[in-house]
Every structure is written in structure tokens, then in C-alpha cells.
C-alpha positions in Angstrom: -10.3 1.9 -21.5 -9.1 -1.4 -19.7 -7.2 -4.2 -20.8 -9.3 -7.3 -21.4 -7.9 -10.6 -20.7 -9.4 -13.9 -21.7 -10.5 -15.3 -18.2 -9.2 -18.7 -17.4 -11.5 -21.7 -16.8 -11.9 -21.8 -13.4 -14.7 -23.2 -10.9 -16.9 -20.5 -9.4 -15.3 -21.3 -5.9 -11.7 -21.5 -6.9 -9.2 -20.6 -4.2 -7.0 -17.7 -4.3 -7.0 -13.8 -4.5 -10.2 -12.5 -6.1 -9.7 -10.6 -9.3 -11.5 -7.4 -10.3 -14.5 -9.1 -11.9 -15.3 -10.9 -8.6 -14.9 -7.8 -6.5 -17.4 -6.1 -8.6 -19.8 -9.1 -8.2 -19.4 -8.7 -4.2 -20.4 -5.1 -4.8 -23.6 -5.9 -6.9 -24.6 -8.5 -4.2 -24.1 -6.2 -1.3 -21.2 -8.1 0.3 -19.3 -4.9 0.1 -21.8 -1.8 0.6 -21.5 2.1 1.0 -23.7 4.8 1.6 -22.0 6.5 -1.4 -21.8 4.6 -4.7 -18.9 2.7 -5.4 -17.3 3.7 -8.9 -15.6 1.1 -11.0 -12.4 2.9 -10.8 -12.3 2.1 -7.3 -11.8 -1.7 -8.3 -8.3 -2.5 -9.1 -7.0 -5.8 -10.7 -6.9 -7.7 -7.5 -8.0 -5.1 -4.7 -10.5 -2.6 -3.6 -9.6 1.2 -2.9 -11.0 2.0 0.4 -12.4 5.6 1.1 -12.3 7.8 4.0 -15.5 8.7 5.5 -16.8 12.1 6.6 -15.1 12.1 10.0 -11.6 11.8 11.7 -11.1 11.0 15.2 -7.9 12.2 17.0 -7.0 9.6 19.7 -4.3 9.6 22.3 -2.8 6.1 21.1 -3.0 3.4 18.6 -4.9 0.4 19.6 -6.5 -2.9 18.8 -10.0 -3.1 19.9 -9.8 -6.9 21.0 -13.2 -7.8 22.7 -15.1 -4.3 22.0 -15.8 -2.3 19.0 -13.6 0.5 17.5 -16.0 3.1 18.3 -15.9 2.2 21.9 -12.2 2.5 21.9 -12.5 5.8 20.2 -15.0 7.0 23.0 -12.2 5.8 25.6 -9.2 7.4 23.9 -10.8 10.1 21.7 -9.7 13.6 21.9 -11.6 15.4 19.4 -13.5 14.9 16.2 -12.7 16.5 12.9 -14.9 17.0 9.8 -13.2 15.6 6.5 -16.2 16.8 4.3 -14.6 20.0 3.3 -11.1 18.8 4.2 -9.1 18.9 7.3 -5.1 18.7 8.2 -4.1 15.5 9.7 -0.9 16.6 11.8 2.3 14.9 11.5 3.0 12.7 14.7 -0.7 12.4 15.6 -3.0 9.3 15.4 -6.4 9.3 13.9 -9.2 6.9 13.4 -11.5 7.2 10.5 -14.4 5.2 9.7 -14.3 4.3 6.0 -17.3 4.5 3.7 -17.1 0.6 2.9 -18.5 -2.0 5.0 -18.3 -5.7 4.3 -20.0 -9.1 4.7 -17.1 -11.5 4.3 -18.9 -15.0 4.5 -16.2 -17.5 3.7 -13.7 -14.9 2.3 -10.9 -13.4 4.4 -9.3 -9.9 3.6 -5.8 -8.4 3.8 -5.1 -4.6 3.9 -2.2 -2.5 2.7 -1.5 1.3 2.2 -1.9 2.3 -1.4 1.5 3.2 -3.1 0.9 6.9 -2.8 0.2 6.7 0.8 3.4 4.7 1.6 5.6 7.1 -0.5 4.4 10.1 1.7 5.1 8.2 4.8 1.6 8.4 5.9 1.3 5.2 8.3 -2.2 3.7 7.9 -3.8 0.5 8.9 -7.0 -1.1 8.7 -9.1 -2.2 11.8 -12.3 -4.1 12.3 -14.5 -4.4 15.2 -13.0 -6.9 17.8 -9.7 -7.1 15.9 -6.8 -8.7 17.5 -4.3 -7.7 14.5 -4.1 -4.9 12.1 -4.8 -5.1 8.3 -6.8 -8.5 8.5 -10.5 -9.0 8.0 -11.5 -12.4 9.1 -13.6 -14.7 7.5 -17.3 -14.4 8.8 -16.7 -10.7 9.6 -19.8 -8.4 9.1 -19.6 -4.9 9.8 -17.6 -1.5 9.3 -14.0 -0.8 8.4 -11.8 1.7 10.0 -8.6 3.3 9.2 -5.9 4.2 11.7 -3.8 7.0 10.1 -0.6 8.6 11.5 1.3 10.9 9.1 5.1 10.5 9.9 6.7 13.0 7.7 4.4 15.3 6.0 1.1 16.6 7.6 -1.6 16.0 5.0 -4.9 17.6 4.2 -7.4 14.9 3.8 -10.9 14.8 2.6 -13.9 12.6 2.6 -13.3 9.8 -0.3 -9.7 10.2 -0.4 -8.2 6.6 -0.9 -5.1 5.8 1.3 -5.5 2.0 1.8 -6.7 -1.1 -0.3 -8.2 -4.5 0.5 -7.7 -7.9 -0.9 -10.1 -10.6 -0.9 -9.1 -14.3 -0.5 -11.0 -17.3 -0.8 -9.4 -20.6 0.8 -5.9 -20.3 2.6 -3.6 -22.6 4.2 -1.9 -22.3 7.8 0.3 -19.4 6.3 -2.9 -17.4 5.3 -1.9 -17.8 1.7 -3.0 -20.1 -1.1 -0.2 -22.3 -2.6 0.1 -23.1 -6.1 2.4 -25.3 -7.9 2.7 -23.0 -11.0 3.4 -19.7 -8.9 6.5 -17.9 -9.5 9.2 -18.5 -6.9 9.5 -15.8 -4.1 11.9 -13.0 -5.1 14.5 -11.7 -2.7 14.4 -7.7 -3.0 17.6 -5.7 -2.4 18.4 -2.2 -2.3 20.1 -0.5 -5.3 22.9 2.0 -4.0 25.1 1.7 -7.1 23.0 3.4 -9.8 23.5 3.6 -13.5 27.0 5.2 -13.2 28.8 8.2 -11.4 26.6 10.6 -9.9 23.5 8.5 -10.5 20.1 9.4 -8.7 19.8 6.9 -6.0 16.9 8.0 -4.1 15.6 10.9 -2.0 15.6 11.9 1.6 12.4 13.6 3.0 13.0 17.2 4.3 11.9 18.2 7.7 9.3 20.8 8.5 8.1 20.9 4.7 4.7 22.2 4.1 1.5 20.1 4.2 0.4 18.1 1.2 -3.0 18.1 0.0 -3.9 14.5 -0.9 -6.4 15.5 -3.5 -3.8 17.3 -5.6 -2.0 15.3 -8.4 1.3 16.4 -10.0 1.1 19.6 -8.1 4.2 19.9 -5.7 7.8 20.7 -6.6 9.9 17.9 -5.5 12.7 20.3 -4.3 10.5 21.8 -1.7 10.1 18.5 0.0 12.9 16.1 -0.9 16.7 16.1 -1.1 18.1 14.0 -4.0 20.7 11.2 -2.9 23.4 10.7 -5.6 26.1 7.9 -6.2 29.0 10.2 -5.0 31.2 7.7 -3.1 32.6 4.3 -3.7 31.4 2.7 -0.6 27.8 2.1 -2.3 26.4 2.3 1.3 23.9 4.7 3.0 23.6 5.7 6.7 20.0 5.8 7.8 19.2 8.4 10.3 16.4 7.5 12.7 14.3 10.7 12.1 14.5 10.4 8.3 12.4 8.9 5.6 14.1 7.6 2.3 12.7 6.7 -1.1 14.9 4.1 -2.7 14.9 1.7 -5.5 15.2 -2.1 -5.7 18.2 -3.8 -7.3 15.8 -6.3 -9.0 13.0 -5.9 -11.6 9.8 -6.9 -10.5 7.2 -8.7 -12.8 3.9 -10.0 -11.8 2.1 -12.2 -14.3 -1.7 -12.0 -15.0 -2.5 -15.0 -13.0 -0.8 -13.9 -9.8 -0.8 -11.2 -7.0 2.2 -10.4 -5.2 3.1 -8.7 -1.7 6.5 -7.3 -0.3 6.6 -8.8 3.0 8.3 -7.3 6.0 12.1 -7.7 6.4 13.6 -10.1 8.8 14.3 -8.1 12.1 17.3 -10.1 12.5 19.2 -8.5 9.4 18.9 -4.8 10.3 16.9 -2.2 12.5 15.0 -0.8 9.5 11.5 -0.9 8.0 11.0 -1.2 4.2 8.0 -0.7 2.1 4.9 0.2 3.9 2.8 -0.4 0.7 3.4 -3.8 -0.2 1.0 -5.0 -2.6 1.8 -5.5 -6.4 -1.3 -6.0 -8.7 -1.2 -8.7 -11.5 0.2 -7.1 -14.7 2.9 -4.8 -12.6 6.0 -5.0 -14.7 4.7 -7.6 -17.0 6.4 -7.5 -20.4 6.8 -3.6 -20.1 8.3 -2.1 -23.2 9.8 -5.4 -24.5 11.5 -6.2 -21.0 9.9 -8.3 -18.2 10.1 -6.3 -15.0 9.8 -2.8 -13.3 11.8 -1.4 -10.5 10.0 -1.5 -7.2 10.2 1.6 -5.2 11.3 1.2 -1.5 10.0 3.2 1.3 12.7 3.1 4.2 12.8 4.3 7.8 15.3 3.4 10.3 14.1 2.3 13.9 15.9 4.0 17.0 19.6 4.0 16.0 21.6 5.0 12.7 22.1 2.0 10.3 24.2 1.4 7.5 22.5 0.1 4.4 24.8 -1.6 2.0 24.4 -2.1 -1.9 22.7 -5.3 -2.6 21.6 -5.8 0.8 18.3 -7.9 0.9 15.5 -5.9 2.6 12.3 -7.9 1.7 11.0 -10.8 -0.1 8.3 -10.6 -2.9 5.7 -13.4 -2.3 3.5 -14.5 -5.0 0.0 -15.9 -4.7 -2.6 -17.1 -7.5 -5.8 -15.3 -8.3 -8.8 -17.4 -8.3 -9.4 -16.2 -12.0 -7.3 -13.9 -14.4 -8.8 -10.5 -14.1 -10.6 -8.5 -16.5 -8.0 -5.5 -16.2 -4.4 -5.6 -15.5 -2.0 -3.0 -13.8 -0.9 -0.4 -16.4 -1.5 2.8 -18.0 -4.8 1.6 -19.6 -6.5 1.7 -16.3 -4.9 4.8 -15.1 -2.2 3.2 -13.0 0.1 5.7 -11.4 3.2 3.8 -11.5 3.0 1.7 -14.7 6.5 2.9 -15.9 7.6 4.3 -12.6 11.5 3.6 -12.4 12.6 5.7 -9.2 9.2 7.8 -8.7 7.9 9.8 -5.8 4.3 9.8 -5.0 1.8 11.0 -7.6 1.4 14.3 -5.8 4.6 15.5 -7.0 5.9 17.1 -10.4 8.0 14.9 -12.5 11.4 15.9 -13.0 
């Protein structure tokens, strides 16, 4: 069952992020193609899930292909090839290039990619690459060809299979110099801070990943015991601060409630490097409908994936760690984020990835 929304009257070529029904049209017309049929469940309210192909290439280092193709770079830097047909382990600390099942003909559209929420919450660093790319996670207008995922598990080794969905692609029609479409009626950008206070004494503030935990099979949902992989962080002191260790990965919560109306898509953009040596939120896309009028309130907690760079860093309660940027859709989608379409984090609160059992 999907949530049906009455589509706003827009011209066929309206600018903005393409909604689900326009992504479906791209598949029907062959602008998005795959040797394996693309199921409707792969289409999200404002993005398309991308699937791993049958082979992963272990490479010596990350790269951007520039004037060459991705596979030429793989030939230059490749170490060995791994079949994903029956599943294979992608080792922590290694870099892999995986040709994706989907290929695109962008025409006048451009694209932006991001890891899916579950990917980010496992600290699996993944980026989209195209042939001749000069930047990650971008598909320029006019591009026609294959798509590739660079994958580097940072905390847990993972068992990956052909067809697993680690990243997602948004399609955009029209843009200004910033690469985004402006709209007078868009919500104002929202500063996102970290909550290190919680709801009271001994409140759960987040989780720290354990070192040397077992691998995680990406196909297993609600399977793993969180205690085997995570240490809970509680509000046990009055300082309302947390020292981030450079080798650790954290799951924390935002101090703000996030709401994305049906006419908008949102992205949590990278922190300003001038405010601290840490990275927040690998998976930055928020779909239309996220937190929108949820259980009578407007807003849902954003889960933050946090890792410090190089040195320990003190994170304070209320410290701004990112900025939620809204952008209009070219039309209201025919489905919204939520339980009706099987969204994993519709009522999330402070939630680990869908691979773990709920407490």
C-alpha cells in the first residue's frame, strides 16, 4: 500500500527534484536501464535506490577517473576481483569499486547521490562515480553510461550481495549556480545541533561502535543483537559534552525535530570545517514526508552518524553540526516517506540501522 497524494498542477518540465512518478517514467522510457528488472519498491519518494552488480573490484586506493573511464582506473589500480553473486565479504579498511546494475541517460537532468540511511549507520563509506568524473556523488547533465559505487567499510566488515542497495540517486531538472533549485515558498534552512542532554538523568544519548565486532550480512534485517556491536552512551554527567575519539564511530541524535513537507526534499549538508574536526551524517537525504505531521506532531529526530578526524574533539550539547537544506520537487510525489511504503525509520527516534534488533 502506498500513500496517494493529489499531484499539484505543474508543467511537464517544471524545475526541481524529480518525484517518484517521474522516476518511474524514466525507467519506462529507458533513461534508467538495467539488465535486471527494476522493481517498484526501488523507487523512493524522491530518489532511486541503486543496486550492486555481480562483481566487486578491490583497488589500492580511492580515485576519480578524470579523463578516463572507471574501469580503466580499476585496471590500473585493481588488486583482485570478487564475485557478489552468492555474497562476499567486503573487509573493513579496504576500498572496492562495484559496477552498479543501473545505467542512465541523463539528457537535461543532473543527479546527486548519497548513501542510504542504513549504509551510513553502519559506517560503510560509499560514493557514486561515473566515467570521466571530476567529483564524487554527481552525475552531470548529458551523461550517458554506467554507474559505479566506491565502497569502504570503516567500522564493520560486511557481507554484500548482488542487488544490495547501499546508495540512492536523486534527479534534478534545472538548477542555479549552487546546483539547487530555488523556491520562494521553500522552508528556511534548519541548523541541526547535537543532543547531549537527553530526556533526563541517565537518558540514552547515543551509541559508540565496538572495535573488532563480527561482520554484518547486509541482507539480514532485525537480526543482530545491538549489545554485540555497540556501547550505549548515557547522560551521566552534567557537562553535557562528549569527547570524540578519532578511531571511534558514534550514532547520536539531533536536538531538533525534522519535518519535510510533501512539496520538498531535503539534505543535511556537511558541517563547516571551521567549527570542528569531525564529520556528521554520511547519509544526508531526507525524503518528502519525513517527520511530516507524525503522530500529531510535526517533526522526527534526525539520527547523526559522527566520526572525528585525526584528533580527539569535544562535542558540546547544542553544538551546530550541520544544516538541513530544502529544495522543491518538480511535482508532489505519488508516495511519501513513511510506514505505508515500508520506510525503515518512519518513527525512528534514536535508532540503529535496520540490521539490528530493536531494544
